BALUMNU-584174 format. One line per field, with one value per residue (C-alpha): residue number from 0; chain; residue in three letters; x, y, z. Coordinates in steps of 0.02 Angstrom, whole numbers, plus 50000, padded with zeros to 5 digits. Each point is the difference from the previous one (the first is absolute). Layout:
residues N
k	NUM, ... $
c	A, ... $
r	ala, ... $
c1	X, ... $
c2	Y, ... $
c3	Z, ... $
***
This chain:
residues 475
k	0, 1, 2, 3, 4, 5, 6, 7, 8, 9, 10, 11, 12, 13, 14, 15, 16, 17, 18, 19, 20, 21, 22, 23, 24, 25, 26, 27, 28, 29, 30, 31, 32, 33, 34, 35, 36, 37, 38, 39, 40, 41, 42, 43, 44, 45, 46, 47, 48, 49, 50, 51, 52, 53, 54, 55, 56, 57, 58, 59, 60, 61, 62, 63, 64, 65, 66, 67, 68, 69, 70, 71, 72, 73, 74, 75, 76, 77, 78, 79, 80, 81, 82, 83, 84, 85, 86, 87, 88, 89, 90, 91, 92, 93, 94, 95, 96, 97, 98, 99, 100, 101, 102, 103, 104, 105, 106, 107, 108, 109, 110, 111, 112, 113, 114, 115, 116, 117, 118, 119, 120, 121, 122, 123, 124, 125, 126, 127, 128, 129, 130, 131, 132, 133, 134, 135, 136, 137, 138, 139, 140, 141, 142, 143, 144, 145, 146, 147, 148, 149, 150, 151, 152, 153, 154, 155, 156, 157, 158, 159, 160, 161, 162, 163, 164, 165, 166, 167, 168, 169, 170, 171, 172, 173, 174, 175, 176, 177, 178, 179, 180, 181, 182, 183, 184, 185, 186, 187, 188, 189, 190, 191, 192, 193, 194, 195, 196, 197, 198, 199, 200, 201, 202, 203, 204, 205, 206, 207, 208, 209, 210, 211, 212, 213, 214, 215, 216, 217, 218, 219, 220, 221, 222, 223, 224, 225, 226, 227, 228, 229, 230, 231, 232, 233, 234, 235, 236, 237, 238, 239, 240, 241, 242, 243, 244, 245, 246, 247, 248, 249, 250, 251, 252, 253, 254, 255, 256, 257, 258, 259, 260, 261, 262, 263, 264, 265, 266, 267, 268, 269, 270, 271, 272, 273, 274, 275, 276, 277, 278, 279, 280, 281, 282, 283, 284, 285, 286, 287, 288, 289, 290, 291, 292, 293, 294, 295, 296, 297, 298, 299, 300, 301, 302, 303, 304, 305, 306, 307, 308, 309, 310, 311, 312, 313, 314, 315, 316, 317, 318, 319, 320, 321, 322, 323, 324, 325, 326, 327, 328, 329, 330, 331, 332, 333, 334, 335, 336, 337, 338, 339, 340, 341, 342, 343, 344, 345, 346, 347, 348, 349, 350, 351, 352, 353, 354, 355, 356, 357, 358, 359, 360, 361, 362, 363, 364, 365, 366, 367, 368, 369, 370, 371, 372, 373, 374, 375, 376, 377, 378, 379, 380, 381, 382, 383, 384, 385, 386, 387, 388, 389, 390, 391, 392, 393, 394, 395, 396, 397, 398, 399, 400, 401, 402, 403, 404, 405, 406, 407, 408, 409, 410, 411, 412, 413, 414, 415, 416, 417, 418, 419, 420, 421, 422, 423, 424, 425, 426, 427, 428, 429, 430, 431, 432, 433, 434, 435, 436, 437, 438, 439, 440, 441, 442, 443, 444, 445, 446, 447, 448, 449, 450, 451, 452, 453, 454, 455, 456, 457, 458, 459, 460, 461, 462, 463, 464, 465, 466, 467, 468, 469, 470, 471, 472, 473, 474 $
c	A, A, A, A, A, A, A, A, A, A, A, A, A, A, A, A, A, A, A, A, A, A, A, A, A, A, A, A, A, A, A, A, A, A, A, A, A, A, A, A, A, A, A, A, A, A, A, A, A, A, A, A, A, A, A, A, A, A, A, A, A, A, A, A, A, A, A, A, A, A, A, A, A, A, A, A, A, A, A, A, A, A, A, A, A, A, A, A, A, A, A, A, A, A, A, A, A, A, A, A, A, A, A, A, A, A, A, A, A, A, A, A, A, A, A, A, A, A, A, A, A, A, A, A, A, A, A, A, A, A, A, A, A, A, A, A, A, A, A, A, A, A, A, A, A, A, A, A, A, A, A, A, A, A, A, A, A, A, A, A, A, A, A, A, A, A, A, A, A, A, A, A, A, A, A, A, A, A, A, A, A, A, A, A, A, A, A, A, A, A, A, A, A, A, A, A, A, A, A, A, A, A, A, A, A, A, A, A, A, A, A, A, A, A, A, A, A, A, A, A, A, A, A, A, A, A, A, A, A, A, A, A, A, A, A, A, A, A, A, A, A, A, A, A, A, A, A, A, A, A, A, A, A, A, A, A, A, A, A, A, A, A, A, A, A, A, A, A, A, A, A, A, A, A, A, A, A, A, A, A, A, A, A, A, A, A, A, A, A, A, A, A, A, A, A, A, A, A, A, A, A, A, A, A, A, A, A, A, A, A, A, A, A, A, A, A, A, A, A, A, A, A, A, A, A, A, A, A, A, A, A, A, A, A, A, A, A, A, A, A, A, A, A, A, A, A, A, A, A, A, A, A, A, A, A, A, A, A, A, A, A, A, A, A, A, A, A, A, A, A, A, A, A, A, A, A, A, A, A, A, A, A, A, A, A, A, A, A, A, A, A, A, A, A, A, A, A, A, A, A, A, A, A, A, A, A, A, A, A, A, A, A, A, A, A, A, A, A, A, A, A, A, A, A, A, A, A, A, A, A, A, A, A, A, A, A, A, A, A, A, A, A, A, A, A, A, A, A, A, A, A, A, A, A, A, A, A, A, A, A, A, A, A, A, A, A, A, A, A, A, A, A, A, A, A $
r	met, pro, ser, val, ala, val, lys, leu, tyr, ser, val, phe, phe, lys, phe, met, leu, lys, his, arg, leu, gln, asn, arg, ile, gln, ile, asp, asp, thr, asn, gly, leu, asn, asn, gly, ser, ser, phe, gly, ile, thr, ser, arg, pro, asn, glu, glu, ser, ile, ala, ala, ala, asn, pro, leu, phe, thr, asp, gly, val, ala, thr, lys, asp, leu, his, val, asp, pro, ala, thr, ser, val, ser, ile, arg, ile, phe, leu, pro, glu, thr, cys, leu, gly, ser, pro, asp, ser, asp, ser, lys, ser, arg, val, arg, val, ser, thr, arg, pro, gly, leu, gly, ser, asp, pro, asn, gln, ala, val, val, leu, arg, arg, asn, ser, tyr, gly, tyr, cys, thr, thr, asp, ser, val, met, glu, asn, gln, lys, asn, tyr, asn, lys, asn, gly, phe, asn, ser, phe, asn, his, arg, arg, asn, ser, tyr, gly, cys, asn, val, val, asp, asp, leu, ser, leu, lys, cys, asp, asn, gly, val, tyr, arg, gly, tyr, ser, pro, ala, gly, lys, lys, asn, cys, arg, lys, leu, pro, val, met, leu, gln, phe, his, gly, gly, gly, phe, val, ser, gly, ser, asn, asp, ser, thr, ala, asn, asp, leu, phe, cys, arg, arg, ile, ala, lys, leu, cys, asp, val, ile, val, leu, ala, val, gly, tyr, arg, leu, ala, pro, glu, asn, arg, tyr, pro, ala, ala, phe, glu, asp, gly, leu, lys, val, leu, his, trp, leu, ala, lys, gln, ala, asn, leu, ala, glu, cys, ser, lys, ser, ala, gly, ser, arg, arg, gly, gly, gly, gly, ala, asp, leu, arg, lys, ser, asp, ala, tyr, gly, his, ile, ala, asp, ala, phe, gly, ala, ser, leu, val, glu, pro, trp, leu, ala, ala, his, gly, asp, pro, ser, arg, cys, val, leu, leu, gly, val, ser, cys, gly, gly, asn, ile, ala, asp, tyr, val, ala, arg, lys, ala, val, glu, glu, gly, lys, leu, leu, asp, pro, val, lys, val, val, ala, gln, val, leu, met, tyr, pro, phe, phe, ile, gly, ser, val, pro, thr, his, ser, glu, ile, lys, leu, ala, asn, ser, tyr, phe, tyr, asp, lys, ala, leu, cys, thr, leu, ala, trp, lys, leu, phe, leu, pro, glu, gly, glu, phe, asp, leu, asp, his, pro, ala, ala, asn, pro, leu, ile, pro, gly, arg, gly, pro, pro, leu, lys, trp, met, pro, pro, thr, leu, thr, val, val, ala, glu, his, asp, trp, met, arg, asp, arg, ala, ile, ala, tyr, ser, glu, glu, leu, arg, lys, val, asn, val, asp, ala, pro, val, leu, glu, tyr, lys, asp, ala, val, his, glu, phe, ala, thr, leu, asp, met, leu, leu, lys, thr, pro, gln, ala, gln, ala, cys, ala, glu, asp, ile, ala, ile, trp, val, lys, lys, tyr, ile, ser, leu, arg, gly, his, glu, phe, ser, tyr $
c1	50000, 50057, 50081, 49905, 50084, 49939, 49823, 49996, 50071, 49872, 49857, 50069, 50038, 49822, 49924, 50100, 49971, 49813, 49994, 50096, 49896, 49836, 50061, 50045, 49830, 49916, 50112, 49975, 49811, 50004, 50128, 50000, 50188, 49986, 49942, 50153, 50163, 50075, 50173, 49969, 50111, 50123, 50028, 49923, 50147, 49888, 49968, 50174, 50183, 50091, 50180, 50099, 50094, 50189, 50099, 50156, 50044, 50008, 49916, 50028, 49853, 49983, 49826, 49920, 49821, 49930, 49833, 49967, 49835, 49964, 49812, 49988, 50092, 50073, 50179, 50134, 50141, 50153, 50101, 50171, 50107, 50185, 50038, 49971, 50176, 50077, 50069, 49879, 50104, 49940, 49832, 50086, 50095, 49940, 49911, 50077, 50155, 50112, 50002, 50160, 49965, 50145, 50005, 49919, 50108, 49966, 49928, 49864, 49893, 49992, 49947, 49855, 49941, 50006, 49946, 49813, 50034, 49963, 50081, 50185, 50105, 50024, 50157, 49987, 50112, 49898, 49838, 50084, 50068, 49825, 49934, 50135, 49965, 49813, 50022, 50109, 49855, 49899, 49833, 49856, 49894, 49847, 49992, 49997, 49872, 50016, 50009, 49916, 50146, 49974, 50140, 49979, 50071, 50154, 50039, 49984, 50133, 50112, 49997, 50091, 50185, 50069, 49991, 49816, 50024, 49873, 50079, 49868, 50043, 50011, 50053, 50055, 50163, 49993, 50009, 49942, 49898, 49931, 49819, 49874, 49822, 49858, 49860, 49839, 49934, 49821, 49969, 49850, 49872, 49830, 50011, 49959, 50162, 50185, 50134, 50156, 50108, 49935, 50130, 49935, 49994, 50171, 50077, 49914, 50055, 50179, 49999, 49931, 50123, 50146, 49942, 49936, 50139, 49875, 49954, 49834, 49876, 49874, 49844, 49902, 49827, 49848, 49897, 49812, 49874, 50076, 50032, 49901, 50022, 50081, 50120, 50121, 50002, 50030, 50140, 50089, 49991, 50052, 50162, 50035, 49977, 50113, 50133, 49988, 50016, 50151, 50084, 49968, 50059, 50159, 50032, 49970, 50120, 50131, 49977, 50005, 50161, 50083, 49948, 50078, 50158, 50125, 49913, 50044, 49901, 49833, 50030, 50054, 49846, 49888, 50082, 49981, 49816, 49935, 49878, 49926, 49870, 49850, 49826, 49952, 50157, 50150, 49992, 50117, 50082, 50006, 50188, 49989, 49885, 50092, 50166, 49948, 49823, 49963, 49813, 50005, 50004, 49852, 49912, 49838, 49975, 49837, 49963, 49818, 49895, 50161, 49989, 49837, 50087, 50149, 49886, 49908, 50164, 50062, 49841, 50016, 50184, 49949, 49868, 50119, 50142, 50135, 49924, 50090, 50170, 50130, 49905, 49959, 49908, 50085, 49916, 49885, 49985, 49831, 50020, 49836, 49896, 49843, 49880, 49818, 49839, 49813, 50007, 50105, 50141, 50037, 50130, 49883, 49873, 50117, 50120, 49880, 50052, 50186, 50144, 50030, 49891, 49837, 49868, 49885, 50139, 50056, 49823, 49995, 50162, 49926, 49848, 50116, 50103, 49870, 49895, 49833, 49864, 50127, 50036, 50010, 50111, 50014, 50069, 50147, 50115, 49947, 49971, 50134, 49895, 49857, 50001, 50040, 50130, 50126, 50126, 50002, 50086, 50124, 50082, 50029, 50179, 50065, 49911, 50057, 49861, 50038, 49861, 49983, 49918, 49889, 49945, 49820, 50050, 50118, 49883, 49954, 50183, 50042, 49855, 50065, 50172, 49922, 49912, 50167, 50083, 49860, 50057, 50185, 50050, 50134, 49895, 50064, 49923, 50100, 49894, 50068, 49940, 49937, 50012, 49873, 49957, 50147, 50115, 50151, 49960, 49908, 50105, 49990, 50043, 50132, 50149, 49937, 50094, 49846, 49997, 50185, 49976, 49856, 50106, 50140, 49878, 49934, 50179, 50040, 49848, 50017, 50182, 49945, 49927, 50120, 50165, 50104, 50060, 49828, 49874, 50101, 50018, 50123, 50067 $
c2	50000, 50180, 50086, 50109, 50154, 49956, 49971, 50168, 50092, 49914, 50068, 50177, 49979, 49943, 50141, 50131, 49919, 49989, 50183, 50053, 49895, 50064, 50179, 49974, 49927, 50152, 50123, 49907, 50004, 50186, 50067, 49867, 49971, 49868, 50137, 50108, 50018, 49847, 50059, 49918, 49970, 49860, 50021, 50069, 50075, 50041, 49814, 49926, 50049, 50031, 49950, 50123, 49937, 49986, 49981, 49939, 49821, 50043, 49837, 49895, 50070, 50168, 50071, 50137, 50055, 50029, 50068, 49893, 50068, 50187, 49970, 49913, 49990, 49827, 49987, 49872, 49983, 49912, 49889, 49966, 49873, 50028, 49840, 50098, 50071, 49829, 49932, 49927, 49840, 49978, 49935, 49846, 49967, 49921, 50117, 49908, 50100, 50043, 50178, 50099, 50132, 50046, 49894, 49849, 49858, 49861, 49883, 49897, 50011, 50187, 49974, 49894, 50139, 50131, 49899, 50037, 50185, 50030, 50171, 50033, 50146, 50154, 49991, 50170, 50126, 50151, 49928, 49950, 50176, 50069, 49889, 50059, 50182, 49971, 49914, 50142, 50119, 49897, 50031, 49883, 49985, 49949, 50160, 50136, 50064, 49930, 50109, 49960, 49892, 49871, 50059, 50111, 50174, 49968, 49836, 50086, 50126, 49862, 49914, 50146, 50038, 50175, 50030, 49951, 49830, 49867, 49865, 49865, 49839, 50023, 49866, 50133, 49953, 49819, 49864, 49820, 50031, 49849, 49966, 49951, 49933, 50123, 49971, 50101, 50009, 50050, 50049, 49952, 50103, 49944, 50117, 50147, 50025, 49958, 50070, 49948, 50119, 49958, 49952, 49821, 49976, 50080, 49877, 49851, 50049, 50026, 49826, 49923, 50095, 49934, 49820, 49978, 50104, 50098, 50179, 50029, 50125, 50036, 50065, 50144, 49972, 50112, 49966, 49983, 50073, 50149, 49884, 49839, 49842, 49980, 50144, 49900, 49854, 50113, 50087, 49834, 49961, 50179, 49976, 49838, 50094, 50139, 49870, 49933, 50176, 50035, 49841, 50048, 50179, 49936, 49888, 50145, 50107, 49864, 49979, 50187, 50016, 49859, 50076, 50167, 49906, 50141, 50077, 50179, 50124, 49944, 49819, 50048, 50108, 49858, 49880, 50124, 50037, 49849, 50096, 49899, 50068, 49885, 50025, 50117, 50106, 49992, 49863, 49976, 49831, 49948, 49971, 49869, 49888, 50033, 49949, 49859, 49940, 49839, 50008, 49829, 49931, 50090, 49940, 50064, 50003, 50052, 50022, 49976, 50105, 50023, 49814, 50033, 50136, 49887, 49861, 50122, 50067, 49821, 49959, 50155, 49962, 49828, 50076, 50130, 49877, 50068, 50173, 50024, 49952, 50003, 49983, 49821, 49953, 49839, 49977, 50080, 49994, 50022, 50036, 49966, 50069, 50100, 49873, 49984, 49924, 49990, 49815, 49995, 49876, 49905, 50128, 50145, 49926, 49939, 50150, 50140, 50099, 49967, 50116, 50172, 49983, 49912, 49962, 50144, 50129, 49925, 50006, 50186, 50023, 49911, 50115, 50150, 49927, 49931, 50124, 50049, 49884, 49865, 49932, 49812, 49880, 49897, 50148, 49947, 50109, 49910, 49817, 49909, 49842, 50067, 49945, 50114, 50101, 50022, 49888, 49813, 49959, 49886, 50156, 50081, 50020, 49896, 50062, 49987, 50027, 50047, 49972, 50017, 49876, 50132, 50091, 49980, 50026, 49851, 49866, 50096, 50038, 49815, 49953, 50118, 49921, 49828, 50055, 50057, 49835, 49904, 50076, 49966, 50174, 49999, 50069, 49949, 50063, 50054, 49995, 50073, 49936, 50120, 50140, 50137, 50102, 50111, 49911, 50034, 50180, 50085, 50131, 49914, 49827, 50042, 49963, 49834, 49839, 49938, 50153, 49980, 49814, 50038, 50122, 49871, 49865, 50117, 50036, 49814, 49970, 50159, 49963, 49842, 50110, 50148, 49908, 50011, 49824, 49923, 49930, 49974, 50064, 50144, 49972 $
c3	50000, 49973, 50148, 50123, 49928, 49825, 50064, 50090, 49851, 49889, 50106, 49989, 49813, 49959, 50103, 49906, 49831, 50026, 50052, 49843, 49882, 50071, 49988, 49817, 49964, 50079, 49908, 49838, 50019, 50043, 49876, 49865, 50002, 49865, 49880, 50033, 49907, 49918, 50056, 50168, 50151, 50035, 50187, 50159, 50099, 50148, 50028, 49982, 50009, 49836, 49963, 49894, 49848, 50014, 49836, 50092, 50049, 50184, 50051, 49845, 49899, 49911, 49970, 49897, 49963, 49826, 49940, 49845, 49934, 49977, 49993, 50169, 50165, 49960, 50062, 50035, 50124, 49929, 50118, 49924, 50096, 50020, 49905, 49839, 50024, 49971, 49839, 49872, 50011, 50179, 49934, 49932, 50161, 50159, 50119, 50147, 50033, 50146, 50064, 49974, 50128, 50114, 50154, 49920, 49944, 49877, 50131, 49911, 50156, 49977, 49820, 50057, 50115, 49862, 49849, 50016, 49975, 49815, 50007, 50006, 50049, 49894, 49895, 49917, 50087, 49948, 50068, 50163, 50018, 49970, 50138, 50122, 49960, 50020, 50168, 50064, 49981, 50122, 49916, 50033, 49842, 50101, 50103, 49869, 49877, 49824, 49846, 49834, 49945, 50136, 50115, 50152, 49987, 50107, 49912, 49832, 50054, 50066, 49830, 49918, 50007, 50023, 49812, 49996, 49917, 50048, 50110, 49989, 49910, 49811, 49876, 49873, 49917, 50058, 49869, 50009, 50157, 50090, 49950, 50133, 49984, 50031, 50127, 50003, 50178, 50043, 50182, 50106, 50093, 49937, 49848, 50116, 50097, 49996, 49885, 49908, 50104, 50174, 50128, 50009, 49811, 49980, 50124, 49919, 49824, 50058, 50075, 49840, 49890, 50101, 50018, 49823, 49922, 49894, 49961, 50087, 49928, 50138, 49914, 50073, 49927, 50025, 50155, 50024, 50024, 49910, 49852, 49997, 49897, 49875, 50041, 50109, 49879, 49850, 50094, 50026, 49814, 49959, 50096, 49905, 49836, 50066, 50038, 49821, 49931, 50109, 49937, 49819, 50026, 50083, 49850, 49880, 50100, 49993, 49812, 49967, 50098, 49904, 49832, 50043, 50037, 50009, 50148, 50032, 50101, 49928, 50051, 50174, 50020, 49942, 50121, 50141, 49980, 49908, 49889, 49857, 49878, 49983, 49928, 50143, 50003, 50116, 50132, 50145, 50022, 50183, 50028, 50137, 49898, 49838, 50077, 50116, 49959, 49907, 49959, 49917, 50178, 50077, 50158, 50075, 50189, 50080, 50185, 50055, 49879, 49902, 49962, 49907, 49899, 49964, 49939, 49886, 49929, 49971, 49903, 49893, 49968, 49939, 49885, 49928, 49974, 49884, 50003, 50166, 49930, 50071, 50165, 50045, 50160, 50056, 50170, 50127, 50190, 50084, 50185, 50091, 49853, 50034, 49923, 50049, 49929, 50029, 50048, 50161, 50019, 50160, 50058, 49959, 50120, 50136, 50000, 49951, 50156, 49980, 50041, 49922, 49844, 50042, 49869, 50047, 49980, 49835, 49934, 50042, 49904, 49848, 50008, 49994, 49858, 49879, 49901, 50073, 49939, 49956, 50174, 49982, 50098, 49840, 49904, 49888, 50106, 50159, 49959, 49899, 49984, 49894, 49816, 49855, 50091, 49861, 49914, 50038, 50164, 49911, 49926, 50169, 50063, 50147, 50156, 50181, 50127, 50181, 50128, 50189, 50116, 50085, 49842, 49945, 49817, 49997, 49929, 49844, 49965, 50020, 49886, 49865, 50014, 49981, 49840, 49930, 50044, 49912, 49835, 50037, 50058, 50135, 50144, 50172, 50162, 50152, 50158, 50161, 50167, 50133, 49871, 49966, 49846, 49950, 50124, 49888, 49950, 50144, 50090, 50170, 49931, 49870, 50112, 50067, 49955, 49907, 49888, 49961, 49964, 49883, 49899, 49989, 49942, 49866, 49943, 49984, 49889, 49895, 49960, 49910, 49864, 49994, 50009, 49841, 50038, 49979, 50124, 50155, 50176, 50003, 50175 $
***
């Protein structure tokens, strides 16, 4: 059974969540929020703490925020692990390696202790020097107001040298950079709360980026009731299209540079700014993704309601096929997905009043998310088991499902996994004993051994499909 602390926190959590949901229903009925601007919002800073982006590898992962769609508030936070600084040849070598830090010898016992760390130590002198200079300033990125670029004001100043040059990580001038798989991550929150830059989501994505050795793109989709279905689902697909466009623009930039050959000032300027003319004018190539991203190894990861979004994006990726080239979705991870249906399962009856997110609260969230007049627990966004929901299941990518013992949504998620296995899709289920909904991503539970073990288990499975050496465990 969950600990006493978890039970007490669950009571407080449900009280606050119910109060917020009821307030949104009242405001929505009064002001008609769903008829407002389509620009939308992607976070509620008054309800949760926000972690500022930090484009330095101070803890093994550099981050930056991008606004990817001028017509809406859709944004992403990029999590770039420090392993991108390694040689491209390192992908073909064993990931089990002995640390060369001062003070550590070549004792094989030490190697065993360190081998599960999928991130190494920075080997680029300039980046290490940037980290030292940043640490000398003593600024805490969590305690200062952020500016529009994703950094707080003090951090933004600390990222510039005396001559005004930006000191965040930049791959400019680097050749043959190491390519890493790309993972799109969709946060939870019942479609009405949560954000991609919350402190809890930031910590979880950093953990996944390190363990899986991937570039994580945490998607900030529009929240309900300001923007109801299908806004959040379309936002997830929009980011996948944006990733494909970035990959194509990066390839065009590379080709244009090679054609100019001789270089000169024009070539240096193109390399510096990455501007490529496409059908809509000048577009900016995102340097981190251009240098280090491998979109042909793309993984989707959804947490709670984010699992519903991930499954929708996977289905659309299957339907679009080669239109998404060079992006290829090779696997997806559904962490305690937010599935529901009109015919209750055994767990929905037995665990209806379970911890944190009980069935009554989740039903309220669905009422806020689905369009007025279309509320139906068998809506295609809610129930994965209804017929006619898109492409045949046999075309779906390998799907790992994570469920918790004390989660009322578990049975429907398991049933969906069983349907995938019936058509020969690799769809294992990881069930965690004494666990509750969001046990690996909730702020209070993120640092528990069970949350860490879950992230490691996900990394082991994901690496089967993103390893350049084929289907094998990478450590």
